N, C-alpha and C positions, 0 to 999 in steps of 0.2 A: 504493500500500500504506500502511495506517495505521501510526502509531507503535506501537500496541498489537500489531498483527500482526507487525511487525518484531521486537518484543521477545520474542514467543512463539517465533519461529524461533530466537532466540539462547538460549533456555532450555537449561541443561545437560542432556544426555541422561539422566543418572541421575535427576535431579529429575522430568523428564517421565515416565520409566518408573514411578517409585514412585507418583506421583500418579495415573497412568492405572490402575495396579493397584489402588490404594485405591478409586478410583471404580467400578471393576468389582466389587470386593468389596462395596461399599456397596449394590449392586443386590439382593444376596441376604442379606447379613449387615451391616446398617447399624451396629449397636452395635459389632461387632468392628472394622469399618472405622474408626469414630470412635476407638476405643481405640488401634488401630495407628497411625492418623494422629497422634493426640496424642503417642504415644511417639516417633514420627519427628520431630515438631517439637521435642520436648524434646531429642532427640539432636543435632539441628542446632544448637540453642541452646547446649548444653553444649560443642559442638565449635567454637563461634564461626563457623559457616558462614553469615554474613550474605548471601553471594552466592547461596546456594541458597534462603535465606528470601526474598530479593528476587525470585528466579525463580518461586518458588511463588506469591508475591503477584501477580505478573504474570499467572499462569494462573488466578487465582481468579475466581469468578463474582460478578456483582452480586447481593447477597443480598436475597431477599424478607424474611427475618427480620433479626436474631433477635427472638424474643418470649419474655417471661418471664425467669426467673432462669437464668443460665448460669455454669458454673464457669470460672475464669480461671487462666491460667498466664503468668508472665513468661518469654518464650522467650530464654534467654541473659541477658545483662547490659544495663544502661543504658549508653549511650555518647554521645559527642559533646558532653557538657556537663561543666564542672568538677566539679559535685556528684556525678557518677557514682562517683568513687573512694570517696566516703563512703557512698553509698546501697547499692552492690552488696554490701559485706560485711554490712550490716544485713539485706538481703533474704535472705541465706543463713541467718540466724538465724530470722527470721520475715518471710515475704514481705509481710505486712500486707494486700496486695490479694488478694481472694478471687474476684472476678468482677464481672459487671455484670447489671443487671436492666433490661429494656426493656418499654415499652408502645408504643402506636402511633407516637408522635412524640417521646417523652421517655424518660429513663431515669436511673439513678444507679449509682454504684459501691458494691460491698460490700467491707468491710474487716474484719480481725480486731480483737478487743477491744484489742490493743496500740495501735491507732491513737489511742485516747483519750489515751494518754500521749505518743505521738510528735507529735501535731498541735500541741499548745501550744508545742512547740519549733520545728517547721519552718514553721508557719503560725499564729502566735499569735492573729491576729484572726479566724480562720475559726470560725464558730459553727454550721456546717451539719450536723455529725455528729449522727446519731440512732441509738439502739439499736433493732435489729430481731431479736428472738430472741437467738441466740448470736453475732450479727455486728453491725457498725456499718454504717450507710448514709450516703452523702454524695456530694459532687461531682457534682451533677446536670448533665444535658446535654440538648440537643435533637439529633435525628438525622434524616437524610434521604439519599436517593440523590443523589450528585454525581459529577463527574469528579475523580479523584485530583489532589491539589495538586502532587505531584512525580512524576517518572517511577517506575515505568511508569504511564501515564495511562489506567488502567482505570476502569470504573464501580465505585464503592465506596459503602458506607454510611458517611457522614461524621458524626462526633460533635462537636458544637459546645458548648464549655464557657463561651463568652463572654457569654451573656445576663446582664444586670446583676441580674436578679431572683434568680439563683442565688447571687450573692455569692461566687463561687469565688475563691480566692486567686491573686494574681499576683506574689507575692514571689519573690525570687531563689531561695530554697531550695525553693520549691514553686509554680512558675508555671503552675498548671493552667489558669488562665483563658486563657493564650496557647497552650494545647495543643489540637491537633486529632487525634482518633483516626480512622483509616480502617480499615474491615473489609471483607474479601471472604470468600466461602464457598468452602471447598475441597471439602467433602463435605456432604451433608445433616446439619445439626446440628454441624458442625465449621467454625470460622472462624479465619482468620489476620488479625491486626490489626497496625497499626503506629502509633506515637505520633510526631507531628510537633510541633515547638516553633517558634513564630515568635519569632525573636530581636529585640532592640531595634533592630537595623539593618534589619529587614524580611526577612532571610534565613529561609527555612523549612528547618529542620534535622531530619532523622530521628534519633530518640534511643532508640527501643526497638521490639522486636517483642513481640507477645503473642498468646495463643490463647484461644479461647472454645469451649466445647462444651456441648451439652444434658446435663443430668443424666439418666443412664440406668442401668438394671440392668447389672451386669457380665456376666451370663450371657445368651447369646442364647437366645431361645425355641426349643424343639425343634419 
């Protein structure tokens, strides 16, 4: 039996039931399923249920996507790093991060206009932010399908911020160059992600969960 199969067997029953129900709903009402799934992830994050988020991640599917612009949500708080106690209160005022945009092999993050003021403080040497409409874009990445770097060892879409051409910051206050994002698909158009930080010691540490979803009309077609 594989490690992934063992992990799925250990998934909390409530998490399994909710995800199964959402996947069934997605067969007939995909927009409604995405909206309910989004709300469920938000509830788990607000309640600090990282055990259930980890279980959901283990049951995620290797994604063919994402493609194009997706809305983003930080699920719960940052954790596992000293800077979290400073970042979390600020995110409640303005999350700054709005989502990600993907093409075939590369992508970038989309941020609120406040990032123009915050970035000179937390990453003063970074010059990669650009305005795009009413948002800012920056922190580019490459992406491809790989095996997850930490348990559960499922197939994920891995986002690599390390290429030197992107000039992503690696300062203590914002070490995005040493961050690896991993994404799985829960439902068509709804993704659960996690951010992993490689510490100076070489340890790979989980520091956050996030969600992505396709932009869609709120009303299901009749």
